[in-house]
N, C-alpha and C positions, 0 to 999 in steps of 0.2 A: 500644395502641401497635403500630405496624407492626413485624413481625419483621425484614424485609430491605428496605432502601432501595437501589435501583439508580439511579445517576446516569449518564445517557447513554441513547442510543436506537438505537445501531447493532447490528451482529452480536454483539459481545462482551457488550453490556448485555442484549440479548434472550436470549442463551444463559444468562447468569447468572440473569435473572429466571425463565426457564422451569425451570431446574434447582432453584432455591430453592423455587418453587411446587410442583414435583413432590415435593420433600422435605417438603412439608406446611407450609411457612412462608407467612405473609401477606406480600405483596410490593407495593411501590409503585415504579413506574418514572417518573423525571423526565426528559423530553426537552426540551432547550433550544429546538429548532426547532418551528415550527408543524406541524400534522399533515401538510400536503402536502409538507413537506420532511423528514419524519422519516427516520431510518435512517442518519444520518451518511454517512461515505464508503462504507459497505456498499451503499448504493443504486446506486453506480457500479461495483460489482465484477461479475465474470462467473463465477469458478470458485474451487475449493478444491484446493490441491495435496495429493495423497493417496498415502501409502505403501500398497502392496499387493504381496503375494507371488505373486499369480496373477491372471489376468483377472477383472474384476468388472464386470458389466453394462456401463456406459459406458466403463470403463477397460480398455484393451487391454494384453496382455503382463503384465509385472511391473515394479514400481518399489520395490525393497526398501529397508529402512531405511538401509543403508550408502550406497547410491547417493544417496538423498535427502540424507543428512548431508554427503556429499562435495560435492554441488551447493551446499548452503548454506554450507559451509566455504569454497568457492571464491569465491562472490560477496561474502561478508563479510570475506574476507582474514583469517579466524581471529578476528575481533572478534565473538565470540559465546560464550555460556555453553553448553558442550556438553551438560551435564545437562538444562538446560531445553529446549534445541533438540531433543534426542532425546525428551523428554517430548512435545513438540508433534508430532514426526514420528510417534511411536507412536499418539498420540491421533487423528491424521488417518486412521488405518487402520480405526477403529471408530466414527466419529461419524455416518456417513451414514445408518445405519438410524434412529438417534435423530432426525436432521434430517428424514427422510421422515415419521416419526411426528408431526412438527409441520408437515407440509404442504409441505415443500420437495421439488421434483422435479428430476431430473437429465436431461441430454441429452448426446449425443455433441458434440464441438466443432464449431463452424461451419466451413464451408469457408473457408480462409484463415487459420485460427488455427493457426499452424505449430507442429509438434513437441510438442504438449501432449496428444494423445489418450492417451498412455501415462501421463502424470504428473498430469493435472488433470481433476477432475470438474466439468463446467459446469452451472450452475443453469438450469433451464428458465425462460425469461423474464428471466434476468439477476438482478442483485443486488436490483433493486426488487421482483421477485417473491418472492425469499427474505425480504426485510424484511417485506413484506406478509403472507406466510405466518406468520412468527413473531409478528407483532402479532395476527393473527387467533387463533392458538393461545393466546397469552398472555391475550387478552380472554376467550376461552372457558374458560380455567382459573381466571379470577378475579383475574388480576394487574390492579391499579389502574394506570392510565396517565394522566399529565398532560403536555400539550404546552405550549409557550411557558413553560417552567419552568426558566430558567437558574440553576443554583446558583452562588452567588458566594463562599461561604465555608462552613467546617465548624466545629463546636465539638468540640474534642478535649481529652481529659484524660489526659496521660501516655501518648499513643499510642492511647488508647481513643476510639472514635467515640461522640459523644453526640447530635449533631443537625446538620442541614444548614440553611443559610439561603438563601432567595430574597428578597433585599432585607431587609425587616423580618419576613418570615414565617419561622417556626422550625418545622422538621419533625424530630421525634424518631424514632429507630428503634433496635432492639436490635443491628443490624449494618448494614453498608453496603458496597456494591461501587461503586468508582469506575471508570467506563468512558466517560469524557467526551471522549476523543480527544486529539490533540496540539495544537500551537499554530500550525499552518501558515496559518490564516486571519488571524492577528494580524500584519498587515504591518509594524507597528513592531517587534515582537519578531523577525520574520524579518530585518529590516534590521540590527538589533543583532547577531543571531547570525552573519550573514555579513560584516558590517563593510564596510570600504572596501578595494578591491584596489589593486594597484601602479599601475594606470592612473588612480587617483583616482575610480573608479566605485563606486557602491553596487549590487552585483549584484542584490540582492533587489528593487530598484525595478523590475526588468524581469521578475520572476517572475509566472507565472500559477498559480492554484490549481485543480488538477483536481477537487478534492473539495469538501466542504461548506463553506459560508461561516460555519458556526456553531462551528467548532473554533478558539476564541480562546485556549485554554490558560489560562483563568481558574483552574480548579481545580488544574492542574499548577503554576502559579506559586504559588498558595496553599500547596500541599503542600511545595514547595521552601522557602518562607519559614517554614513550620511545622516544618522540620527533618527531613522525611522523607528517607530515603536515595535518592540520585539516580544514574542511570546514563545514559550516552550523550552524544554530541557534539551540541550544538544546531544545528550546521550540516549534520548528516547527516539524510537523509530519503529517502523513496521519491520519486525525482525523475526525471521522464521528459521526453524531447523531444516537445513537442506543437506543433500548428499555431499559429503566431504570431497567427492571427486568432481564436483561441479566446477565450471570455469570461474575465473575471477570476476568477470562481468557477464551480464546478459544470459545467465542460466535460465531465467524465467521460471514458469510454474512447474515445468516438467522435472525440475530437480528437487521439488519439495517431497519430503517423506511423510506419507499420510497414514502409516500403520501404527503410530505412537499409541493410540487409545486401545489397540488390539493386543498389545504386549506390554513389555516393560522397557524403560530406558535406564542405562547405567552410564556412569562416567568412566574415566580411564583407570580408576581404582576399582572398577567393577561393582560400584555401589549405586543403588537407586537414590534419587534426590528430589523427586516431585511426583505428585499424584497424576498418573497418566490418564485416569478416567474421570477427571474432575467435572467435565461438561462436554457437550457436543463439540466435535473437532472444529467446525467453522468458527466457534466462539473461543477456541483455545489454541488453535494452531500458531497464532502469532505471538504467543508468550514463550514458545519453546526456543526460539532463537536467543532470546535474552537469558533464559535459564541455562542454555548450553554455554553462553558467553561467560557465565559466572563460575563455570566448572574449571578444574585444572586443565591447562592446555587448550581450553575452549573447544573441547571435543567430547562427544558422547556417542552412545551406540543404542539404536532401536532394535530390540530383540523380539522376534515372533517365532511361532512354530507353524506347522502345516495347517492347523485349524484356521489361521488368519488369512491364508492365501485365497485370493479371489474376493476378499471383502473390502478392499481399498483400491484407489486408483494407483496402478503400478507406476513407479517413477521411471525415469529414462534409463537408469543403470540397474541391473539386477543386484539383489542382495548377495552377500557372502553366504554360501550354503555349506552346511555340515550335517553329518548324520548323528552327532552327539553334541551335548553341551560343551564338553571338554575340548572337542575338536573345533567347535565354533570359537571358543575363547582363544585357542592357539592361533587360529586364522586371523582373528581381530587384534592379536597381540595384547590380550588381556591376561591377567593372572588366572590360570584355569581353576585352581582350588577356590580362590575367592569368588570367581564368577559363578561356579557351580553352586557354591554355598548361598550366594545371593538369590539365585533362581530357585533353589530348593526351599529356602526360607519363604520366598514369595508363594511358591506352590502350596506349601503347608498352610499358609494364611488364607488361601482362597476359599470363599464360601460361595459356591456356584449355585445360582438359582435358575431363573429362566433367562438365558442369554438372548439379548435382542439389541443389536447395534443401532437400531433406529429409535430406541427409547433409552431413557436413563434407567437402566434395568437394575435388578437386585443382586447382580453378581459383584461381590465386594470382598475385601480382605478384612481380617480381624487380627488385632494384636501386632500389626506391622506398621513401622514408621519409615517413610511416609506410607499412608494408606493408599490403596487404589479403590475408589468409591463406586465405580461402575465398570462393567465389561471385564471383570477380573476372572480369568480362567487359567488354570495351570498351564505352564509352558512345558509340555510333556510328550508331544507328538512330533516325531521327526518326519521329514528333515526340518532343521532349524535354520533360521536366517538372521543375519545381522546387517545393519546399515550404519556406517560411520556418519556422524552428523557434525556440521559446522554451523555457526550463526550466519544466516543469509539476510543481508540488509536490503530491503526494498526501497524505502524512502524514509528520510529523517523528518522529525516533527518541529524542529526549531524553525520559526518563520516570522512573518510580519503580522502584527495585531490588526484586526479589522472589526468593523461592525457589519450590520446587515446590508450596507451599501457597497461593500468590497473595497472601499477607499483605503489607500495606504495612509497611515496616521503619523504625524510628527508632533511629539509632545501632547498627544491627545487630540490634536486638530487634524481633521481629515483633509487630504489633498483634494483639490477641485478637479484634477484631471489625471490622477495616477491611481490605478487600481491593481488588485492582485487576486489570483485564483490558483486553485490546485495545491500542490505540495508546498508552495511557498507560504501558504496560510493555513494548512491543514491542522497545525498545532492548536488553533483556536477551538477545534472540535475534538481533536485527538491529543490529549495531554500525555497519555500513555496507552498501551494496549491497542487492540484492533479486533474487528469482526468482519468476516468476509464481505467484500463488495462495497464497504462504506467509503473507501478512498475514491472510487469512481462516482459515488453519490456526491461527495464534497466537491470534486472537480467539476462535475456537470452543473450542480446548483450554482456555485460561485463563478464558474466560467460564464454561464449565461447572464448572471447578474452583472459581472464586470464588463462584459461586452455591451450590454444595454446601457449601462451608466457611462461607459467611455463614449459611445455614440452620442448620448445626450450632452456630455461635456463638450464634445467637438462642435455640435450644433450651437451650443451656447456661445462658444468662442466666435463662431461665424456671425451670429446675430450681434454680439457686442461689437465686433469689428465693423459691421455694417452701420451700427448706430453711431460709432465714433466718426466714420467717414461722412455720414449724413450731417453730423453736427459741425 
């Protein structure tokens, strides 16, 4: 019998499998995707948010625990478990040597990746390279890996894991780690979670999924029905404003529109609806998907002029270009008179000081609602560009409630051999909101904990079995 069964194939699952194997356990990893799509959402990532008290290779200056915690507290609005959040933060300071030992390399941030040289360690080659390195290491260590292996149910006995099922196939193991992701790819569930709005729209019908198509939430729903303790709001997620031309699934990071803070954003009525310069982009990019989701038709438009070109990471698709604001409005199918009025009102309200996109500068608006509190400069220099935006869902926050042991809980009682990591429990730390790189911090911290605990649980079963035989 296998000691540790890991269900999932992304960062958290791989960290669990590697830790369990390093602890001496036999490990089988089941990945729902085919080999070419392995890695879940982790293949689309770029970096890991890291606490550090002094400069460390690719990380400049310092990013102490309290600042990291305050950043997380701010974006979640306090909807987070501080004990578990601080566990993740502390773990982020000491995991990179272990990651390097499994073939992961780091690099300084790319040009245009704003404000993260101090806080985030970038993976050389991106998330796909990280996933491939972990798979190579797992195979070299003797972890068994199966692709095209979507688990649809578990056998449980009073909170104790017995076996997993893939259709009619039954796979026993002494312990199990669940790391199979959220439910963002399940469009019916997303529609149910978001419901119908006051305009009679079903917002989720206009969502795009930035991440993997394989996160259907099958095991999450099974665990909910099995009575596992649940945490999180099903409508909350890592939700980013992405190019409306992006594919339904797997658009990844290159479809994100990063020029929001350099211009204005209007809805289909050509009206602004939120402060584009509220804070640094890595701390605010993940609120814009939800903001767009609340707008009529779940669509918005990021508008910039020539002054912004070259100051942000260009997305995969070029923006719509025009030599005048009225021409841009027509190309975006917005009311030209209303659009031009909105931009002119904004331009008149701008109080330009010393523009500096690397700082919370003094360029702001006066007498305008909503205000733009930083980086406010008139949109007056052609050519002008517009990007249509849709909500892009990366992963959902509804998940299984845990404590620092990563054990799945039933009625407040932790299982002795069933653990969870990654997006299936991220809602313990992320009640809402997001800040760049924290998802990988959660997956790495709890993946490593879950793998270690699962190996210990398997060893305990072997010892108990030996004692019973001796008796």
